[in-house]
C-alpha positions in Angstrom: 64.7 40.2 30.4 62.8 39.1 27.4 64.7 37.4 24.6 63.3 37.0 21.1 64.4 33.9 19.3 63.8 32.1 16.0 64.3 28.7 17.6 62.0 25.9 16.6 62.7 23.5 19.4 59.7 24.6 21.4 57.8 22.0 23.5 54.3 21.6 22.2 52.8 21.9 25.7 54.5 25.4 26.1 52.8 26.5 22.9 49.4 25.1 23.9 49.7 26.8 27.3 50.2 30.1 25.6 47.3 29.6 23.2 45.0 28.5 26.0 45.9 31.4 28.1 44.8 33.7 25.3 41.6 31.6 24.6 42.6 30.9 21.0 40.5 28.1 19.5 43.5 26.7 17.5 44.6 25.1 20.8 41.8 22.7 20.2 43.8 21.3 17.3 47.1 20.8 19.0 48.9 18.7 16.3 47.8 21.0 13.5 48.8 24.1 15.5 52.2 22.7 16.3 53.0 21.6 12.8 51.7 24.8 11.3 53.9 26.9 13.6 57.0 24.8 13.2 56.7 24.7 9.4 56.1 28.4 9.0 58.5 30.4 6.9 59.5 32.1 10.2 58.7 31.5 13.8 59.6 34.2 16.4 59.2 33.4 20.1 59.6 35.5 23.2 61.2 34.0 26.3 61.4 35.1 29.9 64.3 32.7 30.8 62.8 29.3 30.0 59.2 30.4 29.9 57.5 30.9 26.5 55.7 34.3 26.8 55.0 35.2 23.2 55.0 33.8 19.7 54.5 35.0 16.2 54.8 33.3 12.8 55.1 34.3 9.2 54.0 32.6 6.0 55.8 33.9 2.9 57.0 33.4 -0.6 60.3 34.5 0.7 60.7 37.5 -1.6 57.7 39.7 -2.1 54.7 38.8 0.2 54.4 37.9 3.8 51.4 37.1 5.9 51.4 37.1 9.7 48.7 34.7 10.9 49.6 34.6 14.7 51.0 37.0 17.2 50.2 36.1 20.9 51.6 37.3 24.1 50.8 35.7 27.4 48.2 37.8 29.3 50.6 38.3 32.2 53.1 39.9 29.8 50.7 42.0 27.7 51.3 45.7 27.7 55.0 45.3 28.5 56.5 45.6 25.0 56.8 41.9 24.2 54.6 42.1 21.1 56.6 45.1 19.9 59.8 43.1 20.2 58.3 40.3 18.1 57.1 42.7 15.4 60.5 44.4 15.4 62.2 41.1 14.6 59.5 40.4 11.9 60.3 43.8 10.4 64.1 43.1 10.4 63.4 40.1 8.2 60.4 41.2 6.1 60.3 45.1 6.3 61.6 45.4 2.8 58.9 43.2 1.3 56.4 44.6 -1.2 53.4 43.5 0.9 53.0 42.6 4.6 49.6 41.4 5.5 47.6 40.4 8.6 44.1 40.3 9.9 43.4 42.1 13.2 40.3 42.6 15.3 39.4 44.0 18.7 42.3 45.3 20.8 44.8 44.0 18.1 43.7 46.8 15.7 45.2 49.5 18.0 48.3 47.5 18.6 49.0 46.9 14.9 48.3 50.6 14.1 50.9 51.6 16.8 53.5 49.4 15.1 52.9 50.8 11.6 50.1 48.8 10.0 47.2 50.6 8.3 43.9 49.4 6.9 44.4 48.0 3.4 42.4 50.6 1.4 38.7 49.6 1.1 39.4 45.9 1.2 37.2 43.5 3.2 38.7 40.6 5.0 37.1 37.3 3.9 37.6 33.8 5.2 36.2 30.3 5.8 37.0 30.0 9.5 36.7 27.1 11.9 37.4 29.1 15.0 35.1 30.8 17.5 36.9 33.7 19.0 35.8 36.3 16.4 
């Protein structure tokens, strides 16, 4: 049974294992990744007993706008509803906000469309990015 939690007492190595399993380049900056997640406005984690199997965070002004930078599910648990559970918790907290934003590519686009996100008009995503997985 998967439990979704807002706990922040997550071992850094558990987070790194999850990010490495998904080949996310932010795992190459472990201290920054850990601090960024722990200091997010919200941090949602998915647990199979004591095993971290998913994580998502939110950066927000707390009233009007929220941005979801990360949502990862361990490859062994993908397609089993874990991501949906994390998004459900995010919606419980932020669903009434004026604007919820994220950037999606690849398989993530279909996932986010299934949970209610739509392309933001004719906007173009823009960034200065130090990663390599896009």
